[in-house]
C-alpha positions in Angstrom: -20.7 15.6 20.1 -22.8 13.3 19.4 -22.0 10.9 17.1 -23.5 9.6 12.9 -24.4 6.4 14.8 -26.1 7.9 17.7 -28.4 10.7 15.9 -31.3 8.5 14.3 -32.6 8.3 10.8 -35.4 9.7 9.3 -37.8 6.8 10.1 -37.0 6.4 13.7 -37.6 10.0 14.6 -40.7 9.0 12.5 -41.5 6.8 15.3 -40.2 8.8 17.7 -43.2 11.0 17.0 -45.6 7.9 16.4 -45.1 7.2 19.9 -45.3 10.5 20.9 -48.7 11.3 19.8 -50.3 8.0 21.4 -48.5 9.5 24.5 -50.3 13.0 24.4 -53.4 11.6 23.1 -53.7 9.5 26.3 -52.8 11.9 28.5 -55.6 14.1 26.8 -58.0 11.6 27.5 -57.1 10.5 30.4 -57.4 13.7 31.5 -61.1 14.3 30.0 -62.5 10.9 31.0 -61.8 12.4 35.1 -63.1 15.7 34.3 -66.4 13.8 32.8 -66.6 11.3 35.7 -66.4 8.6 33.6 -63.6 7.3 36.0 -62.8 8.0 39.3 -58.6 7.4 40.0 -55.6 9.2 40.7 -53.6 10.7 37.7 -50.7 12.1 37.6 -50.7 13.9 34.0 -46.9 14.1 32.3 -47.7 15.9 29.8 -44.8 18.1 28.6 -42.3 15.9 28.6 -43.5 12.9 25.7 -39.8 13.2 24.6 -37.8 11.6 26.7 -39.5 7.7 26.8 -40.4 7.5 23.0 -36.3 8.3 22.7 -35.7 6.0 25.5 -37.8 2.9 24.1 -36.7 3.1 20.3 -33.4 2.2 21.8 -34.5 -0.8 23.8 -35.7 -4.1 23.3 -38.2 -5.8 24.6 -36.3 -8.1 26.2 -34.6 -4.8 28.4 -36.4 -4.0 31.3 -37.9 -0.7 32.7 -38.7 0.1 36.2 -40.6 3.4 36.7 -42.9 5.0 39.3 -46.2 6.0 39.4 -45.9 8.9 37.4 -45.0 6.7 35.0 -47.2 5.7 32.8 -45.9 7.4 29.8 -43.0 5.1 29.7 -44.7 2.2 29.7 -47.1 3.2 27.0 -44.0 3.8 25.0 -42.0 0.8 26.1 -45.1 -1.3 24.7 -47.7 -1.9 27.5 -51.1 -2.6 25.2 -53.7 0.3 25.9 -56.6 -1.9 26.3 -54.9 -3.7 29.5 -53.6 -0.5 30.8 -57.0 1.5 30.7 -58.7 -1.6 32.5 -56.3 -1.2 34.8 -56.7 2.1 36.3 -59.8 1.2 35.6 -60.1 -2.0 38.1 -61.0 -4.1 36.1 -60.5 -7.9 35.8 -58.7 -7.8 32.4 -56.2 -5.2 33.5 -52.5 -5.7 33.3 -52.9 -7.1 37.1 -56.4 -8.1 37.4 -57.8 -4.8 38.6 -55.7 -4.8 42.0 -52.3 -2.7 40.5 -54.4 0.3 39.5 -52.5 3.3 38.4 -49.7 2.8 40.5 -48.5 -0.2 40.5 -49.1 -1.4 36.5 -46.8 -4.4 34.9 -46.0 -6.0 31.6 -43.2 -8.7 31.7 -43.9 -9.5 28.2 -42.8 -5.9 27.3 -40.3 -5.5 30.2 -42.5 -3.2 32.5 -41.4 -5.7 35.6 -42.6 -2.7 38.4 -44.5 0.2 39.0 -44.2 2.0 42.6 -45.7 3.9 44.5 -42.3 5.0 46.8 -40.3 7.2 46.1 -37.0 6.5 44.6 -37.8 2.4 44.7 -37.2 2.1 41.2 -33.6 2.4 41.0 -32.6 -0.2 43.7 -35.2 -2.4 41.7 -33.2 -1.6 38.8 -30.1 -3.1 40.0 -31.5 -6.5 40.7 -32.4 -7.2 37.4 -29.4 -5.5 36.6 -27.4 -7.8 38.8 -29.5 -10.9 37.4 -28.8 -9.8 33.9 -25.0 -10.3 34.5 -24.8 -13.0 36.0 -26.6 -14.8 33.1 -25.2 -12.8 30.5 -28.8 -12.4 28.6 -27.6 -8.8 27.6 -30.6 -7.3 29.0 -30.4 -3.6 30.1 -32.4 -1.9 33.5 -33.8 1.5 32.7 -34.8 3.2 36.4 -37.1 6.3 35.4 -37.4 9.1 38.0 -38.3 12.1 38.9 -35.6 14.9 40.2 -37.3 15.0 43.7 -36.4 11.5 44.2 -32.7 12.0 43.5 -32.8 13.4 47.2 -33.8 9.8 48.5 -31.0 7.8 50.0 -32.1 5.3 47.6 -31.3 7.3 44.8 -26.5 7.3 46.3 -26.9 3.8 47.4 -28.1 2.8 44.5 -25.7 4.8 42.3 -23.0 3.3 44.3 -23.6 -0.3 43.7 -24.3 -0.8 40.3 -21.1 1.2 39.7 -19.3 -1.0 41.8 -20.7 -3.7 40.4 -21.0 -2.1 36.7 -24.4 -3.1 36.3 -26.1 -2.8 32.8 -28.6 0.0 34.4 -29.7 3.2 33.0 -30.7 5.8 35.8 -32.8 8.6 33.6 -33.9 11.2 35.8 -36.4 13.2 34.3 -36.4 16.5 35.7 -39.5 18.5 35.2 -38.1 21.4 38.0 -40.6 20.4 40.5 -40.8 17.8 43.4 -44.3 17.9 44.2 -45.1 21.5 45.7 -41.6 22.6 45.8 -39.3 24.3 43.0 -36.3 21.9 42.1 -33.6 25.0 44.0 -35.5 24.6 47.0 -34.6 21.3 47.6 -31.3 20.5 45.3 -28.1 22.2 46.3 -26.6 21.3 43.2 -27.3 22.6 40.0 -27.2 19.1 37.9 -28.7 16.2 39.1 -25.8 15.1 36.5 -23.6 16.0 38.0 -23.8 13.5 41.1 -22.4 10.6 38.9 -19.3 12.0 38.9 -19.2 11.5 42.8 -20.0 7.0 41.7 -17.3 6.8 39.5 -19.7 6.6 36.6 -20.9 8.3 32.9 -23.9 11.1 34.2 -24.9 13.1 30.8 -26.7 16.2 31.2 -29.5 16.5 28.2 -32.3 18.8 26.9 -34.9 16.6 26.9 -37.8 18.4 25.1 -34.9 17.7 22.5 -35.5 14.2 20.2 -32.5 14.5 18.9 -30.4 15.0 22.1 -32.4 12.9 23.9 -32.6 10.3 21.6 -28.6 10.6 20.9 -28.0 9.9 25.2 -30.4 7.4 25.3 -28.5 5.6 22.9 -25.2 6.1 24.4 -26.2 5.0 27.7 -27.6 1.6 26.2 -24.5 1.0 23.9 -22.8 0.9 27.1 -25.2 -1.1 29.3 -24.5 -3.7 27.0 -20.7 -3.5 26.3 -20.2 -4.5 29.8 -19.2 -0.9 30.3 -21.5 -0.4 33.8 -24.3 2.0 34.5 -25.0 5.5 33.5 -27.0 9.0 35.5 -28.7 11.1 32.3 -30.9 13.9 33.7 -33.2 14.9 31.1 -34.7 18.2 31.1 -38.2 19.1 30.8 -41.0 20.9 31.7 -44.9 18.9 32.7 -47.3 21.2 32.3 -50.8 20.3 34.8 -49.9 20.7 38.6 -48.4 17.4 40.2 -51.9 15.1 39.9 -55.3 15.5 38.7 -57.0 18.6 41.0 -53.9 20.6 41.5 -53.9 23.9 40.0 -50.0 24.5 40.9 -51.2 27.9 42.1 -46.9 27.4 43.6 -45.7 27.8 39.8 -45.5 31.3 38.8 -47.8 31.7 36.0 -44.9 33.5 33.2 -42.7 31.1 34.1 -45.1 28.3 32.8 -46.2 30.2 30.1 -43.2 30.1 29.4 -42.5 26.7 29.4 -45.4 25.8 27.9 -45.0 27.7 24.7 -41.8 25.1 24.2 -44.2 22.5 24.0 -41.5 19.9 22.1 -44.7 18.1 20.7 -46.1 21.1 18.1 -42.1 21.8 17.4 -40.7 18.0 16.7 -44.0 17.8 14.4 -43.4 20.8 12.3 -39.1 19.9 12.0 -40.2 17.0 10.6 -42.6 18.3 8.0 -39.6 20.7 7.3 -36.9 18.7 7.3 -39.2 16.0 4.5 -39.0 13.2 6.9 -42.4 12.9 7.2 -45.2 14.3 5.6 -49.0 16.2 7.3 -50.9 13.3 6.3 -48.7 11.0 7.5 -48.7 13.1 11.3 -51.5 13.4 11.2 -52.4 10.0 10.8 -50.3 9.2 13.6 -52.5 10.9 15.8 -56.2 10.3 14.1 -54.9 6.0 15.0 -53.6 7.1 19.2 -57.9 7.9 18.6 -58.8 4.9 17.4 -57.2 3.3 20.1 -58.2 4.8 22.8 -61.5 5.4 22.0 -61.4 1.0 21.9 -59.6 1.0 25.4 -61.7 3.2 27.0 -64.6 1.0 25.8 -62.7 -1.8 26.7 -61.8 -1.1 30.3 -66.0 0.1 30.7 -67.3 -3.3 29.4 -65.1 -5.2 31.7 -66.3 -6.5 34.6 -64.8 -5.6 38.6 -62.6 -8.6 39.9 -64.5 -11.0 42.4 -64.1 -11.8 45.5 -61.5 -14.4 44.5 -59.0 -11.9 43.5 -58.8 -11.3 47.2 -56.5 -14.4 47.6 -55.3 -14.7 44.5 -51.6 -13.9 43.1 -50.9 -13.6 47.2 -49.9 -17.4 48.8 -48.1 -19.7 47.2 -50.0 -22.8 46.5 -48.5 -26.4 48.4 -47.1 -29.0 45.8 
């Protein structure tokens, strides 16, 4: 049971919704821009999973570390990645976070603690361990979060990282966004345990199984893990249950999903449910929430125009940020 300190107040709930509104709008804009041919790029929709990063990020500071994967644009936006620089990067332009050389699968923005985005399944976890170890050695109080999907829990890096983090009591949070599909394979076909969170016991660390579509529960799980890490009590494995509304990658028609099963989950979309609940509870008004949604669309208008108006990187960028310069 969550304590009062693990229940977000009304202002925090509204802020969580604001971030969810931005995430939802960004996903919808991304799919629209690709569909209309304005950009050609790989894109992995996170629609349906907006609660998880929104609830996590309000518990973190800019100094805390985030290491995510190629499906993690929602994690990064919630953590504070500026939309203009994000869109310039995914458009391959010089004004992007990595000067157009990283693209959607290799985004970084250290100013907000967004350290590495990796295209290698499961690799967020050992990297987060390194950052957590650095924080532990320096005593700076930072927390490192590794996000990954359910499929990555079967990768060797998962087991090695949890073991080391527990041995050294690193301030690391392993956040599995279990959307029930590892690429095109259903969870039960690849994973023998009912809950990924149960694997925490094998490494002597705390494990939390939570409804990742419930903003209050997700906030509480993240808050508990962050407090434990900051207090020097070691790592936590969080398994946040959710569902992705679209295929593994843009263009994947998700024919492998049972249509009735998918429809059932899409009907549980946490975004409209949370929106209605905030209004019913008196935490926010319709005008206030609609204002967030309009603002998100305006930010995206600016970001897309900024990205498409930015120049492509020149040939000199081929060797920049690659080799160190002699003293």
